[in-house]
C-alpha positions in Angstrom: -2.1 9.2 -11.1 0.9 11.6 -10.5 3.5 11.4 -7.9 1.7 13.5 -5.2 -1.7 11.8 -5.8 -0.1 8.3 -5.5 1.9 9.4 -2.4 -1.4 10.8 -0.9 -3.2 7.6 -1.7 -0.4 5.5 0.0 -0.4 7.7 3.0 -4.1 7.3 3.5 -3.9 3.7 3.1 -0.9 3.1 5.4 -2.4 4.7 8.6 -1.9 8.3 7.5 1.6 8.2 8.8 4.9 8.9 7.1 6.5 7.0 9.9 4.9 3.7 8.8 8.0 1.9 7.4 6.0 0.8 4.2 5.6 4.5 3.3 9.5 4.8 3.1 9.5 1.9 0.5 6.5 3.2 -1.4 7.9 6.9 -1.4 11.0 5.6 -3.0 9.2 3.4 -5.5 6.8 6.3 -6.5 9.8 8.6 -7.0 11.6 6.1 -9.0 8.5 5.6 -11.3 8.2 9.1 -11.6 11.7 10.1 -12.4 11.8 7.7 -15.4 9.4 10.1 -17.3 11.7 13.3 -16.7 13.8 14.7 -19.7 17.2 12.9 -20.1 19.4 15.1 -17.9 16.9 15.2 -14.9 16.2 11.5 -15.3 19.8 10.6 -15.1 20.3 12.8 -11.8 17.0 11.5 -10.4 18.0 7.8 -11.3 21.1 8.1 -9.2 19.0 9.7 -6.2 16.5 6.8 -6.7 19.3 4.3 -6.5 20.6 5.6 -3.3 17.0 5.9 -2.0 16.4 2.2 -2.8 19.3 1.1 -0.8 18.2 3.3 2.1 14.7 2.3 2.0 15.6 -1.2 2.0 17.7 -0.7 5.1 15.2 1.3 6.9 12.1 -0.6 6.0 13.2 -4.1 5.2 11.3 -3.9 2.0 13.0 -4.3 -1.4 10.6 -2.8 -4.1 12.1 -1.8 -7.4 10.6 0.8 -9.6 10.5 -1.9 -12.3 7.6 -3.6 -10.5 4.1 -3.0 -11.8 1.7 -2.1 -9.0 -2.0 -1.3 -9.3 -4.0 1.1 -7.0 -4.4 0.4 -3.4 -1.4 -1.7 -2.7 -1.1 -2.5 1.0 1.9 -3.7 2.8 0.2 -4.3 6.1 3.4 -4.8 8.2 6.9 -3.8 6.8 10.0 -6.0 7.2 11.3 -8.8 5.3 9.3 -8.1 2.1 11.1 -9.0 -1.2 9.6 -8.4 -4.5 11.1 -9.3 -7.7 11.2 -6.3 -10.2 9.3 -8.4 -12.9 6.4 -9.1 -10.7 2.8 -7.8 -11.6 0.7 -6.8 -8.9 -3.0 -5.7 -9.5 -5.4 -3.4 -7.6 -6.1 -3.7 -3.9 -3.6 -6.3 -3.2 -2.4 -6.9 0.3 0.7 -8.4 1.6 2.1 -9.1 5.1 5.6 -9.2 6.5 8.3 -11.8 5.4 6.6 -12.3 1.8 8.8 -13.2 -1.0 7.5 -12.8 -4.6 10.2 -14.2 -6.6 11.6 -16.2 -9.5 11.3 -20.0 -9.5 13.0 -22.5 -11.8 11.2 -21.0 -14.8 12.9 -17.7 -14.3 9.8 -15.8 -14.3 8.0 -13.8 -11.7 4.6 -13.9 -10.2 1.4 -12.1 -11.1 -1.0 -11.1 -8.3 -4.5 -10.2 -9.7 -6.8 -7.8 -8.2 -8.1 -8.2 -4.5 -5.5 -10.8 -3.5 -3.9 -11.3 -0.1 -0.6 -12.8 0.8 -0.1 -14.0 4.4 3.0 -13.5 6.5 6.2 -15.2 5.5 4.6 -16.7 2.3 6.7 -17.3 -0.9 5.1 -17.1 -4.3 7.7 -18.3 -6.7 7.9 -18.5 -10.5 5.5 -17.5 -13.3 2.5 -18.3 -11.4 -0.8 -16.3 -11.2 -2.7 -15.7 -8.1 -6.2 -15.3 -9.2 -8.6 -12.3 -8.5 -9.7 -12.6 -4.8 -7.5 -15.5 -4.0 -5.7 -15.8 -0.6 -2.3 -17.4 0.2 -2.0 -18.6 3.8 0.8 -17.6 6.2 4.1 -19.7 5.6 2.9 -21.2 2.5 5.0 -21.9 -0.6 3.1 -21.4 -3.8 4.7 -22.5 -7.2 1.6 -23.2 -9.1 -1.4 -21.1 -10.2 -4.1 -20.3 -7.6 -7.5 -20.1 -9.1 -9.7 -16.8 -8.6 -11.3 -16.9 -5.1 -9.4 -19.9 -3.7 -7.1 -20.3 -0.7 -3.7 -21.9 -1.0 -2.2 -23.2 2.1 0.8 -25.4 3.1 4.2 -26.3 1.9 3.9 -27.0 -0.9 0.6 -25.2 -1.1 -2.6 -27.0 -1.8 -5.5 -25.1 -3.2 -8.8 -25.0 -1.3 -11.8 -23.6 -2.5 -13.4 -20.7 -0.4 -16.5 -21.5 1.5 -19.5 -21.2 -0.8 -17.4 -21.6 -4.1 -16.6 -24.3 -6.4 -13.3 -24.4 -8.2 -13.6 -24.9 -12.0 -13.0 -28.4 -13.1 -13.7 -29.8 -9.9 -17.2 -31.7 -8.9 
């Protein structure tokens, strides 16, 4: 999608309000992604504007979201504030996260991957090169440092993986 289409989709998803603090961070993120594809002189000037915008967006919204982060369609930050997303994180389509979430590196130096249709609860931390499988959920205040299979629920510190009602995790009887 283009810059304006992406911003319109974000606006529709985030209460159709530019005052939603998540829109500030997403607007700067979208601009940063867009400016990378401009010709060199414009990209350099745009890059400086993006850098200033990134600092301002973090101060205003409480969200750190660098343009290097790969984000799919329908990314929803339900409540702004205290969200820190490592630039090497990969986020699939229709992913939702709450306030206070950290998606960062762990002892392995790698960042997480959130597959499509996942949800991360308030104040949860997902650290390291782990994969949160399609449709999986991470409970509030959980610490995830191991892969979460598709459709599962991870809760606790450290997080334990629980199958969703009506599902069976692979490898378990």
